[in-house]
PQR file of N, CA, C, O and H, with PARSE charges and radii, in Angstrom:
ATOM      1  N   MET A   1      45.627 198.494 -33.479 -0.4000 1.5000
ATOM      2  CA  MET A   1      46.379 198.249 -31.792 -0.0000 2.0000
ATOM      3  C   MET A   1      47.178 197.256 -32.234  0.5500 1.7000
ATOM      4  O   MET A   1      48.189 197.468 -31.564 -0.5500 1.4000
ATOM      5  N   LEU A   2      47.445 196.191 -32.996 -0.4000 1.5000
ATOM      6  CA  LEU A   2      48.421 195.165 -32.972 -0.0000 2.0000
ATOM      7  C   LEU A   2      49.586 195.808 -33.958  0.5500 1.7000
ATOM      8  O   LEU A   2      50.731 195.368 -33.852 -0.5500 1.4000
ATOM      9  H   LEU A   2      46.624 196.019 -33.541  0.4000 1.0000
ATOM     10  N   GLY A   3      49.325 196.735 -34.810 -0.4000 1.5000
ATOM     11  CA  GLY A   3      50.204 197.410 -35.933 -0.0000 2.0000
ATOM     12  C   GLY A   3      50.940 198.179 -35.162  0.5500 1.7000
ATOM     13  O   GLY A   3      52.168 198.170 -35.242 -0.5500 1.4000
ATOM     14  H   GLY A   3      48.395 197.092 -34.896  0.4000 1.0000
ATOM     15  N   ASP A   4      50.106 199.133 -34.105 -0.4000 1.5000
ATOM     16  CA  ASP A   4      50.728 200.118 -33.158 -0.0000 2.0000
ATOM     17  C   ASP A   4      52.127 199.388 -32.488  0.5500 1.7000
ATOM     18  O   ASP A   4      53.264 199.859 -32.460 -0.5500 1.4000
ATOM     19  H   ASP A   4      49.108 199.140 -34.040  0.4000 1.0000
ATOM     20  N   ILE A   5      51.716 198.270 -32.037 -0.4000 1.5000
ATOM     21  CA  ILE A   5      52.769 197.525 -31.129 -0.0000 2.0000
ATOM     22  C   ILE A   5      53.637 197.003 -31.656  0.5500 1.7000
ATOM     23  O   ILE A   5      54.723 196.774 -31.123 -0.5500 1.4000
ATOM     24  H   ILE A   5      50.793 197.888 -32.060  0.4000 1.0000
ATOM     25  N   LEU A   6      53.281 196.670 -32.975 -0.4000 1.5000
ATOM     26  CA  LEU A   6      54.795 196.226 -33.850 -0.0000 2.0000
ATOM     27  C   LEU A   6      55.735 197.343 -34.325  0.5500 1.7000
ATOM     28  O   LEU A   6      56.959 197.315 -34.455 -0.5500 1.4000
ATOM     29  H   LEU A   6      52.399 196.855 -33.408  0.4000 1.0000
ATOM     30  N   LEU A   7      54.765 198.437 -34.574 -0.4000 1.5000
ATOM     31  CA  LEU A   7      55.679 199.700 -34.942 -0.0000 2.0000
ATOM     32  C   LEU A   7      56.540 200.115 -33.707  0.5500 1.7000
ATOM     33  O   LEU A   7      57.707 200.447 -33.920 -0.5500 1.4000
ATOM     34  H   LEU A   7      53.771 198.459 -34.469  0.4000 1.0000
ATOM     35  N   ILE A   8      56.102 200.120 -32.563 -0.4000 1.5000
ATOM     36  CA  ILE A   8      56.913 200.772 -31.537 -0.0000 2.0000
ATOM     37  C   ILE A   8      57.731 199.614 -31.071  0.5500 1.7000
ATOM     38  O   ILE A   8      58.314 199.985 -30.052 -0.5500 1.4000
ATOM     39  H   ILE A   8      55.155 199.850 -32.390  0.4000 1.0000
ATOM     40  N   LEU A   9      58.058 198.293 -31.375 -0.4000 1.5000
ATOM     41  CA  LEU A   9      58.799 197.196 -31.125 -0.0000 2.0000
ATOM     42  C   LEU A   9      59.772 197.156 -32.292  0.5500 1.7000
ATOM     43  O   LEU A   9      60.940 196.971 -31.950 -0.5500 1.4000
ATOM     44  H   LEU A   9      57.585 197.992 -32.203  0.4000 1.0000
ATOM     45  N   LEU A  10      59.533 197.296 -33.678 -0.4000 1.5000
ATOM     46  CA  LEU A  10      60.279 197.478 -34.769 -0.0000 2.0000
ATOM     47  C   LEU A  10      61.377 199.131 -34.326  0.5500 1.7000
ATOM     48  O   LEU A  10      62.569 199.322 -34.565 -0.5500 1.4000
ATOM     49  H   LEU A  10      58.584 197.445 -33.956  0.4000 1.0000
ATOM     50  N   GLY A  11      60.307 200.109 -33.595 -0.4000 1.5000
ATOM     51  CA  GLY A  11      61.223 201.199 -33.550 -0.0000 2.0000
ATOM     52  C   GLY A  11      62.311 200.996 -32.622  0.5500 1.7000
ATOM     53  O   GLY A  11      63.436 201.435 -32.861 -0.5500 1.4000
ATOM     54  H   GLY A  11      59.339 199.954 -33.401  0.4000 1.0000
ATOM     55  N   LEU A  12      61.992 200.270 -31.442 -0.4000 1.5000
ATOM     56  CA  LEU A  12      62.776 200.064 -30.110 -0.0000 2.0000
ATOM     57  C   LEU A  12      64.154 199.043 -30.399  0.5500 1.7000
ATOM     58  O   LEU A  12      65.152 198.948 -29.685 -0.5500 1.4000
ATOM     59  H   LEU A  12      61.078 199.913 -31.248  0.4000 1.0000
ATOM     60  N   VAL A  13      63.840 198.274 -31.766 -0.4000 1.5000
ATOM     61  CA  VAL A  13      65.057 197.203 -31.973 -0.0000 2.0000
ATOM     62  C   VAL A  13      65.867 198.071 -33.036  0.5500 1.7000
ATOM     63  O   VAL A  13      67.084 197.887 -33.076 -0.5500 1.4000
ATOM     64  H   VAL A  13      63.029 198.351 -32.346  0.4000 1.0000
ATOM     65  N   ILE A  14      65.244 199.087 -33.978 -0.4000 1.5000
ATOM     66  CA  ILE A  14      66.350 199.700 -34.726 -0.0000 2.0000
ATOM     67  C   ILE A  14      67.201 200.725 -33.678  0.5500 1.7000
ATOM     68  O   ILE A  14      68.403 200.968 -33.788 -0.5500 1.4000
ATOM     69  H   ILE A  14      64.256 199.236 -33.946  0.4000 1.0000
ATOM     70  N   GLY A  15      66.427 201.194 -32.781 -0.4000 1.5000
ATOM     71  CA  GLY A  15      66.800 202.231 -31.937 -0.0000 2.0000
ATOM     72  C   GLY A  15      68.132 201.747 -31.179  0.5500 1.7000
ATOM     73  O   GLY A  15      69.077 202.525 -31.043 -0.5500 1.4000
ATOM     74  H   GLY A  15      65.450 200.997 -32.692  0.4000 1.0000
ATOM     75  N   VAL A  16      68.169 200.390 -30.678 -0.4000 1.5000
ATOM     76  CA  VAL A  16      68.970 199.694 -30.014 -0.0000 2.0000
ATOM     77  C   VAL A  16      70.138 199.136 -31.038  0.5500 1.7000
ATOM     78  O   VAL A  16      71.260 198.925 -30.579 -0.5500 1.4000
ATOM     79  H   VAL A  16      67.401 199.759 -30.789  0.4000 1.0000
ATOM     80  N   ILE A  17      69.919 198.952 -32.127 -0.4000 1.5000
ATOM     81  CA  ILE A  17      70.996 198.697 -33.072 -0.0000 2.0000
ATOM     82  C   ILE A  17      71.819 199.753 -33.754  0.5500 1.7000
ATOM     83  O   ILE A  17      72.972 199.627 -34.166 -0.5500 1.4000
ATOM     84  H   ILE A  17      69.007 199.123 -32.500  0.4000 1.0000
ATOM     85  N   ILE A  18      70.969 200.922 -33.812 -0.4000 1.5000
ATOM     86  CA  ILE A  18      71.757 202.544 -34.215 -0.0000 2.0000
ATOM     87  C   ILE A  18      72.569 202.644 -32.962  0.5500 1.7000
ATOM     88  O   ILE A  18      73.793 202.681 -33.086 -0.5500 1.4000
ATOM     89  H   ILE A  18      70.033 201.024 -33.477  0.4000 1.0000
ATOM     90  N   GLY A  19      71.845 202.708 -31.353 -0.4000 1.5000
ATOM     91  CA  GLY A  19      72.718 203.125 -30.141 -0.0000 2.0000
ATOM     92  C   GLY A  19      74.014 202.366 -30.117  0.5500 1.7000
ATOM     93  O   GLY A  19      75.063 202.870 -29.717 -0.5500 1.4000
ATOM     94  H   GLY A  19      70.851 202.678 -31.252  0.4000 1.0000
ATOM     95  N   PHE A  20      73.864 200.709 -30.711 -0.4000 1.5000
ATOM     96  CA  PHE A  20      74.774 200.268 -30.083 -0.0000 2.0000
ATOM     97  C   PHE A  20      76.198 200.704 -31.103  0.5500 1.7000
ATOM     98  O   PHE A  20      77.326 200.787 -30.618 -0.5500 1.4000
ATOM     99  H   PHE A  20      73.012 200.299 -31.036  0.4000 1.0000
ATOM    100  N   PHE A  21      75.937 200.920 -32.381 -0.4000 1.5000
ATOM    101  CA  PHE A  21      77.037 201.217 -33.545 -0.0000 2.0000
ATOM    102  C   PHE A  21      77.565 202.540 -32.846  0.5500 1.7000
ATOM    103  O   PHE A  21      78.764 202.591 -32.571 -0.5500 1.4000
ATOM    104  H   PHE A  21      75.020 200.852 -32.775  0.4000 1.0000
ATOM    105  N   VAL A  22      76.762 203.586 -32.549 -0.4000 1.5000
ATOM    106  CA  VAL A  22      77.009 205.090 -32.248 -0.0000 2.0000
ATOM    107  C   VAL A  22      77.804 204.676 -31.160  0.5500 1.7000
ATOM    108  O   VAL A  22      78.862 205.304 -31.162 -0.5500 1.4000
ATOM    109  H   VAL A  22      75.788 203.545 -32.772  0.4000 1.0000
ATOM    110  N   ALA A  23      77.708 203.771 -30.115 -0.4000 1.5000
ATOM    111  CA  ALA A  23      78.421 203.805 -28.759 -0.0000 2.0000
ATOM    112  C   ALA A  23      79.764 202.909 -29.221  0.5500 1.7000
ATOM    113  O   ALA A  23      80.800 203.170 -28.609 -0.5500 1.4000
ATOM    114  H   ALA A  23      76.848 203.261 -30.113  0.4000 1.0000
ATOM    115  N   ARG A  24      79.808 202.111 -30.017 -0.4000 1.5000
ATOM    116  CA  ARG A  24      80.946 201.333 -30.332 -0.0000 2.0000
ATOM    117  C   ARG A  24      81.974 202.395 -31.178  0.5500 1.7000
ATOM    118  O   ARG A  24      83.196 202.257 -31.136 -0.5500 1.4000
ATOM    119  H   ARG A  24      78.966 201.899 -30.514  0.4000 1.0000
ATOM    120  N   HIS A  25      81.344 203.407 -31.905 -0.4000 1.5000
ATOM    121  CA  HIS A  25      82.287 204.314 -32.277 -0.0000 2.0000
ATOM    122  C   HIS A  25      82.844 205.590 -31.826  0.5500 1.7000
ATOM    123  O   HIS A  25      83.788 206.251 -32.257 -0.5500 1.4000
ATOM    124  H   HIS A  25      80.351 203.518 -31.940  0.4000 1.0000
ATOM    125  N   ILE A  26      81.853 205.820 -30.639 -0.4000 1.5000
ATOM    126  CA  ILE A  26      82.576 206.874 -29.743 -0.0000 2.0000
ATOM    127  C   ILE A  26      83.293 206.230 -28.884  0.5500 1.7000
ATOM    128  O   ILE A  26      84.259 206.884 -28.491 -0.5500 1.4000
ATOM    129  H   ILE A  26      81.085 205.283 -30.289  0.4000 1.0000
ATOM    130  N   PHE A  27      83.186 205.184 -28.437 -0.4000 1.5000
ATOM    131  CA  PHE A  27      84.178 204.380 -27.531 -0.0000 2.0000
ATOM    132  C   PHE A  27      85.754 204.222 -28.210  0.5500 1.7000
ATOM    133  O   PHE A  27      86.790 204.540 -27.628 -0.5500 1.4000
ATOM    134  H   PHE A  27      82.400 204.653 -28.756  0.4000 1.0000
ATOM    135  N   SER A  28      85.643 203.557 -29.807 -0.4000 1.5000
ATOM    136  CA  SER A  28      86.579 203.398 -30.390 -0.0000 2.0000
ATOM    137  C   SER A  28      87.685 204.875 -30.467  0.5500 1.7000
ATOM    138  O   SER A  28      88.913 204.865 -30.387 -0.5500 1.4000
ATOM    139  H   SER A  28      84.801 203.298 -30.280  0.4000 1.0000
ATOM    140  N   LYS A  29      86.788 206.049 -30.641 -0.4000 1.5000
ATOM    141  CA  LYS A  29      87.351 207.074 -31.161 -0.0000 2.0000
ATOM    142  C   LYS A  29      88.274 207.740 -29.802  0.5500 1.7000
ATOM    143  O   LYS A  29      89.344 208.345 -29.871 -0.5500 1.4000
ATOM    144  H   LYS A  29      85.790 206.057 -30.706  0.4000 1.0000
ATOM    145  N   GLN A  30      87.399 207.376 -28.465 -0.4000 1.5000
ATOM    146  CA  GLN A  30      88.041 208.021 -27.136 -0.0000 2.0000
ATOM    147  C   GLN A  30      89.076 206.910 -27.041  0.5500 1.7000
ATOM    148  O   GLN A  30      89.900 207.442 -26.298 -0.5500 1.4000
ATOM    149  H   GLN A  30      86.529 206.884 -28.409  0.4000 1.0000
ATOM    150  N   LEU A  31      89.555 205.695 -27.327 -0.4000 1.5000
ATOM    151  CA  LEU A  31      90.267 205.213 -26.736 -0.0000 2.0000
ATOM    152  C   LEU A  31      91.604 205.409 -27.789  0.5500 1.7000
ATOM    153  O   LEU A  31      92.768 205.245 -27.423 -0.5500 1.4000
ATOM    154  H   LEU A  31      88.886 205.263 -27.931  0.4000 1.0000
ATOM    155  N   LYS A  32      91.180 205.804 -29.206 -0.4000 1.5000
ATOM    156  CA  LYS A  32      92.677 206.563 -29.980 -0.0000 2.0000
ATOM    157  C   LYS A  32      93.036 207.855 -29.423  0.5500 1.7000
ATOM    158  O   LYS A  32      94.169 208.329 -29.332 -0.5500 1.4000
ATOM    159  H   LYS A  32      90.235 205.937 -29.503  0.4000 1.0000
ATOM    160  N   GLU A  33      91.698 208.473 -28.982 -0.4000 1.5000
ATOM    161  CA  GLU A  33      92.319 210.236 -28.603 -0.0000 2.0000
ATOM    162  C   GLU A  33      93.258 210.091 -27.098  0.5500 1.7000
ATOM    163  O   GLU A  33      94.265 210.748 -26.834 -0.5500 1.4000
ATOM    164  H   GLU A  33      90.778 208.087 -29.056  0.4000 1.0000
ATOM    165  N   HIS A  34      92.616 209.050 -26.236 -0.4000 1.5000
ATOM    166  CA  HIS A  34      93.160 208.679 -24.746 -0.0000 2.0000
ATOM    167  C   HIS A  34      93.512 207.284 -24.442  0.5500 1.7000
ATOM    168  O   HIS A  34      92.832 206.457 -23.834 -0.5500 1.4000
ATOM    169  H   HIS A  34      91.798 208.516 -26.451  0.4000 1.0000
ATOM    170  N   PRO A  35      94.734 207.145 -24.985 -0.5600 1.5000
ATOM    171  CA  PRO A  35      95.102 205.512 -25.059  0.2800 2.0000
ATOM    172  C   PRO A  35      95.473 204.999 -23.670  0.5500 1.7000
ATOM    173  O   PRO A  35      96.033 205.717 -22.842 -0.5500 1.4000
ATOM    174  N   PRO A  36      95.127 203.685 -23.443 -0.5600 1.5000
ATOM    175  CA  PRO A  36      95.281 203.127 -21.945  0.2800 2.0000
ATOM    176  C   PRO A  36      96.471 203.455 -21.439  0.5500 1.7000
ATOM    177  O   PRO A  36      97.351 203.848 -22.204 -0.5500 1.4000
ATOM    178  N   ILE A  37      96.664 203.365 -20.273 -0.4000 1.5000
ATOM    179  CA  ILE A  37      98.164 203.435 -19.751 -0.0000 2.0000
ATOM    180  C   ILE A  37      99.220 202.104 -20.430  0.5500 1.7000
ATOM    181  O   ILE A  37      99.029 200.967 -20.861 -0.5500 1.4000
ATOM    182  H   ILE A  37      95.948 203.046 -19.652  0.4000 1.0000
ATOM    183  N   ASN A  38     100.398 203.012 -20.226 -0.4000 1.5000
ATOM    184  CA  ASN A  38     101.665 202.045 -21.160 -0.0000 2.0000
ATOM    185  C   ASN A  38     102.519 202.193 -20.235  0.5500 1.7000
ATOM    186  O   ASN A  38     102.444 203.016 -19.323 -0.5500 1.4000
ATOM    187  H   ASN A  38     100.553 203.936 -19.877  0.4000 1.0000
ATOM    188  N   GLU A  39     103.755 201.064 -20.498 -0.4000 1.5000
ATOM    189  CA  GLU A  39     104.796 201.064 -19.731 -0.0000 2.0000
ATOM    190  C   GLU A  39     105.373 202.339 -18.956  0.5500 1.7000
ATOM    191  O   GLU A  39     105.543 202.534 -17.752 -0.5500 1.4000
ATOM    192  H   GLU A  39     103.816 200.396 -21.239  0.4000 1.0000
ATOM    193  N   LYS A  40     105.599 203.083 -20.005 -0.4000 1.5000
ATOM    194  CA  LYS A  40     106.116 204.651 -19.598 -0.0000 2.0000
ATOM    195  C   LYS A  40     105.393 205.431 -18.641  0.5500 1.7000
ATOM    196  O   LYS A  40     105.816 206.258 -17.833 -0.5500 1.4000
ATOM    197  H   LYS A  40     105.461 202.925 -20.983  0.4000 1.0000
ATOM    198  N   MET A  41     104.310 205.057 -18.853 -0.4000 1.5000
ATOM    199  CA  MET A  41     103.298 206.012 -17.655 -0.0000 2.0000
ATOM    200  C   MET A  41     103.693 205.126 -16.274  0.5500 1.7000
ATOM    201  O   MET A  41     103.836 205.736 -15.215 -0.5500 1.4000
ATOM    202  H   MET A  41     103.966 204.386 -19.510  0.4000 1.0000
ATOM    203  N   ILE A  42     103.831 203.935 -16.317 -0.4000 1.5000
ATOM    204  CA  ILE A  42     103.903 203.455 -14.849 -0.0000 2.0000
ATOM    205  C   ILE A  42     105.420 203.720 -14.577  0.5500 1.7000
ATOM    206  O   ILE A  42     105.651 204.197 -13.466 -0.5500 1.4000
ATOM    207  H   ILE A  42     103.715 203.439 -17.178  0.4000 1.0000
ATOM    208  N   GLU A  43     106.333 203.531 -15.267 -0.4000 1.5000
ATOM    209  CA  GLU A  43     107.772 204.151 -14.731 -0.0000 2.0000
ATOM    210  C   GLU A  43     107.695 205.624 -14.334  0.5500 1.7000
ATOM    211  O   GLU A  43     108.173 206.053 -13.284 -0.5500 1.4000
ATOM    212  H   GLU A  43     106.146 203.144 -16.169  0.4000 1.0000
ATOM    213  N   ALA A  44     107.117 206.306 -15.164 -0.4000 1.5000
ATOM    214  CA  ALA A  44     106.876 207.682 -14.447 -0.0000 2.0000
ATOM    215  C   ALA A  44     106.112 207.535 -12.840  0.5500 1.7000
ATOM    216  O   ALA A  44     106.593 208.162 -11.896 -0.5500 1.4000
ATOM    217  H   ALA A  44     106.729 205.957 -16.018  0.4000 1.0000
ATOM    218  N   MET A  45     105.265 206.919 -12.713 -0.4000 1.5000
ATOM    219  CA  MET A  45     104.467 206.971 -11.516 -0.0000 2.0000
ATOM    220  C   MET A  45     105.179 206.410 -10.608  0.5500 1.7000
ATOM    221  O   MET A  45     105.157 206.911  -9.483 -0.5500 1.4000
ATOM    222  H   MET A  45     104.875 206.409 -13.480  0.4000 1.0000
ATOM    223  N   MET A  46     105.926 205.322 -10.842 -0.4000 1.5000
ATOM    224  CA  MET A  46     106.951 204.618 -10.043 -0.0000 2.0000
ATOM    225  C   MET A  46     107.929 205.772  -9.528  0.5500 1.7000
ATOM    226  O   MET A  46     107.996 206.190  -8.373 -0.5500 1.4000
ATOM    227  H   MET A  46     105.943 204.916 -11.756  0.4000 1.0000
ATOM    228  N   THR A  47     108.733 206.230 -10.717 -0.4000 1.5000
ATOM    229  CA  THR A  47     109.528 207.351 -10.199 -0.0000 2.0000
ATOM    230  C   THR A  47     109.390 208.327  -9.319  0.5500 1.7000
ATOM    231  O   THR A  47     110.220 208.766  -8.522 -0.5500 1.4000
ATOM    232  H   THR A  47     108.679 205.890 -11.656  0.4000 1.0000
ATOM    233  N   SER A  48     107.904 208.753  -9.576 -0.4000 1.5000
ATOM    234  CA  SER A  48     107.235 210.210  -8.832 -0.0000 2.0000
ATOM    235  C   SER A  48     107.362 209.959  -7.530  0.5500 1.7000
ATOM    236  O   SER A  48     107.731 210.752  -6.664 -0.5500 1.4000
ATOM    237  H   SER A  48     107.230 208.396 -10.223  0.4000 1.0000
ATOM    238  N   MET A  49     106.878 208.214  -7.335 -0.4000 1.5000
ATOM    239  CA  MET A  49     106.515 207.973  -5.864 -0.0000 2.0000
ATOM    240  C   MET A  49     107.952 207.561  -4.906  0.5500 1.7000
ATOM    241  O   MET A  49     107.896 207.167  -3.741 -0.5500 1.4000
ATOM    242  H   MET A  49     106.578 207.569  -8.039  0.4000 1.0000
ATOM    243  N   GLY A  50     109.192 207.753  -5.685 -0.4000 1.5000
ATOM    244  CA  GLY A  50     110.292 207.817  -5.238 -0.0000 2.0000
ATOM    245  C   GLY A  50     111.144 206.279  -5.140  0.5500 1.7000
ATOM    246  O   GLY A  50     112.059 206.007  -4.363 -0.5500 1.4000
ATOM    247  H   GLY A  50     109.238 208.073  -6.631  0.4000 1.0000
ATOM    248  N   ARG A  51     110.505 205.368  -6.217 -0.4000 1.5000
ATOM    249  CA  ARG A  51     111.077 204.456  -6.593 -0.0000 2.0000
ATOM    250  C   ARG A  51     111.834 204.233  -7.986  0.5500 1.7000
ATOM    251  O   ARG A  51     111.374 204.914  -8.904 -0.5500 1.4000
ATOM    252  H   ARG A  51     109.762 205.589  -6.848  0.4000 1.0000
ATOM    253  N   LYS A  52     112.864 203.439  -8.293 -0.4000 1.5000
ATOM    254  CA  LYS A  52     113.370 203.321  -9.599 -0.0000 2.0000
ATOM    255  C   LYS A  52     112.767 202.108  -9.879  0.5500 1.7000
ATOM    256  O   LYS A  52     113.306 201.166  -9.297 -0.5500 1.4000
ATOM    257  H   LYS A  52     113.237 202.886  -7.548  0.4000 1.0000
ATOM    258  N   PRO A  53     111.665 201.777 -10.698 -0.5600 1.5000
ATOM    259  CA  PRO A  53     111.298 200.443 -10.950  0.2800 2.0000
ATOM    260  C   PRO A  53     112.363 199.687 -11.958  0.5500 1.7000
ATOM    261  O   PRO A  53     113.189 200.147 -12.746 -0.5500 1.4000
ATOM    262  N   SER A  54     112.006 198.350 -11.611 -0.4000 1.5000
ATOM    263  CA  SER A  54     113.206 197.409 -12.412 -0.0000 2.0000
ATOM    264  C   SER A  54     112.004 197.182 -13.874  0.5500 1.7000
ATOM    265  O   SER A  54     110.812 197.456 -13.738 -0.5500 1.4000
ATOM    266  H   SER A  54     111.335 197.976 -10.971  0.4000 1.0000
ATOM    267  N   GLN A  55     112.422 196.797 -14.837 -0.4000 1.5000
ATOM    268  CA  GLN A  55     111.766 195.868 -16.140 -0.0000 2.0000
ATOM    269  C   GLN A  55     110.536 194.819 -15.626  0.5500 1.7000
ATOM    270  O   GLN A  55     109.419 194.705 -16.131 -0.5500 1.4000
ATOM    271  H   GLN A  55     113.391 196.574 -14.948  0.4000 1.0000
ATOM    272  N   LYS A  56     111.054 194.139 -14.545 -0.4000 1.5000
ATOM    273  CA  LYS A  56     110.320 193.045 -14.021 -0.0000 2.0000
ATOM    274  C   LYS A  56     109.041 193.842 -13.345  0.5500 1.7000
ATOM    275  O   LYS A  56     107.892 193.591 -13.710 -0.5500 1.4000
ATOM    276  H   LYS A  56     111.961 194.232 -14.135  0.4000 1.0000
ATOM    277  N   GLN A  57     109.320 194.767 -12.386 -0.4000 1.5000
ATOM    278  CA  GLN A  57     108.085 195.462 -11.528 -0.0000 2.0000
ATOM    279  C   GLN A  57     107.100 195.705 -12.590  0.5500 1.7000
ATOM    280  O   GLN A  57     105.925 195.337 -12.613 -0.5500 1.4000
ATOM    281  H   GLN A  57     110.253 194.971 -12.089  0.4000 1.0000
ATOM    282  N   VAL A  58     107.885 196.515 -13.644 -0.4000 1.5000
ATOM    283  CA  VAL A  58     106.902 197.204 -14.372 -0.0000 2.0000
ATOM    284  C   VAL A  58     106.319 196.420 -15.396  0.5500 1.7000
ATOM    285  O   VAL A  58     105.357 197.020 -15.877 -0.5500 1.4000
ATOM    286  H   VAL A  58     108.840 196.813 -13.625  0.4000 1.0000
ATOM    287  N   ASN A  59     106.544 195.178 -15.987 -0.4000 1.5000
ATOM    288  CA  ASN A  59     105.561 193.849 -16.211 -0.0000 2.0000
ATOM    289  C   ASN A  59     104.969 193.438 -15.352  0.5500 1.7000
ATOM    290  O   ASN A  59     103.892 192.965 -15.713 -0.5500 1.4000
ATOM    291  H   ASN A  59     107.325 194.691 -15.596  0.4000 1.0000
ATOM    292  N   GLN A  60     105.242 193.363 -13.896 -0.4000 1.5000
ATOM    293  CA  GLN A  60     104.043 192.824 -13.197 -0.0000 2.0000
ATOM    294  C   GLN A  60     103.150 193.946 -13.251  0.5500 1.7000
ATOM    295  O   GLN A  60     102.002 193.669 -13.597 -0.5500 1.4000
ATOM    296  H   GLN A  60     106.117 193.748 -13.602  0.4000 1.0000
ATOM    297  N   VAL A  61     103.395 195.113 -13.001 -0.4000 1.5000
ATOM    298  CA  VAL A  61     102.185 196.137 -12.619 -0.0000 2.0000
ATOM    299  C   VAL A  61     101.449 196.359 -14.119  0.5500 1.7000
ATOM    300  O   VAL A  61     100.328 196.839 -13.952 -0.5500 1.4000
ATOM    301  H   VAL A  61     104.328 195.339 -12.721  0.4000 1.0000
ATOM    302  N   MET A  62     101.722 196.175 -15.311 -0.4000 1.5000
ATOM    303  CA  MET A  62     101.116 196.023 -16.899 -0.0000 2.0000
ATOM    304  C   MET A  62      99.969 194.826 -16.774  0.5500 1.7000
ATOM    305  O   MET A  62      98.802 195.137 -17.013 -0.5500 1.4000
ATOM    306  H   MET A  62     102.633 195.785 -15.447  0.4000 1.0000
ATOM    307  N   LYS A  63     100.308 193.391 -16.381 -0.4000 1.5000
ATOM    308  CA  LYS A  63     100.045 192.527 -16.217 -0.0000 2.0000
ATOM    309  C   LYS A  63      98.743 192.377 -15.598  0.5500 1.7000
ATOM    310  O   LYS A  63      97.725 191.788 -15.960 -0.5500 1.4000
ATOM    311  H   LYS A  63     101.256 193.138 -16.187  0.4000 1.0000
ATOM    312  N   GLN A  64      99.134 193.290 -14.231 -0.4000 1.5000
ATOM    313  CA  GLN A  64      97.937 193.521 -13.134 -0.0000 2.0000
ATOM    314  C   GLN A  64      96.953 194.332 -13.980  0.5500 1.7000
ATOM    315  O   GLN A  64      95.781 193.956 -13.973 -0.5500 1.4000
ATOM    316  H   GLN A  64      99.961 193.769 -13.937  0.4000 1.0000
ATOM    317  N   MET A  65      97.255 195.280 -14.625 -0.4000 1.5000
ATOM    318  CA  MET A  65      96.250 196.393 -14.991 -0.0000 2.0000
ATOM    319  C   MET A  65      95.723 195.653 -16.342  0.5500 1.7000
ATOM    320  O   MET A  65      94.603 196.029 -16.688 -0.5500 1.4000
ATOM    321  H   MET A  65      98.208 195.585 -14.631  0.4000 1.0000
ATOM    322  N   THR A  66      96.167 194.936 -16.941 -0.4000 1.5000
ATOM    323  CA  THR A  66      95.378 193.944 -18.268 -0.0000 2.0000
ATOM    324  C   THR A  66      94.385 193.338 -17.276  0.5500 1.7000
ATOM    325  O   THR A  66      93.178 193.425 -17.503 -0.5500 1.4000
ATOM    326  H   THR A  66      97.077 194.631 -16.661  0.4000 1.0000
ATOM    327  N   ARG A  67      94.822 192.767 -16.257 -0.4000 1.5000
ATOM    328  CA  ARG A  67      94.050 191.631 -15.831 -0.0000 2.0000
ATOM    329  C   ARG A  67      92.645 192.319 -15.500  0.5500 1.7000
ATOM    330  O   ARG A  67      91.664 191.588 -15.635 -0.5500 1.4000
ATOM    331  H   ARG A  67      95.803 192.696 -16.074  0.4000 1.0000
ATOM    332  N   TYR A  68      92.458 193.452 -15.141 -0.4000 1.5000
ATOM    333  CA  TYR A  68      91.472 194.552 -14.752 -0.0000 2.0000
ATOM    334  C   TYR A  68      90.918 195.390 -15.415  0.5500 1.7000
ATOM    335  O   TYR A  68      90.118 196.176 -14.908 -0.5500 1.4000
ATOM    336  H   TYR A  68      93.255 194.046 -15.031  0.4000 1.0000
ATOM    337  N   MET A  69      91.208 195.395 -16.602 -0.4000 1.5000
ATOM    338  CA  MET A  69      90.425 196.053 -17.718 -0.0000 2.0000
ATOM    339  C   MET A  69      89.404 195.218 -18.509  0.5500 1.7000
ATOM    340  O   MET A  69      88.758 195.735 -19.420 -0.5500 1.4000
ATOM    341  H   MET A  69      91.859 194.756 -17.013  0.4000 1.0000
TER
END
């Protein structure tokens, strides 16, 4: 009885550890394939909305984006 409970707990702990490393690997792979937004993307977005952004405006948007990520 006690041995069964210990085996279940051991299996859960091992599963959580393996799941953590698999999720971390998948997440880092997705970041490499689809990088987060960069300055050129922000400039293109603002230009498509009909504005010519200055570097200061682009930097402000980048700072706001990194704050919420």
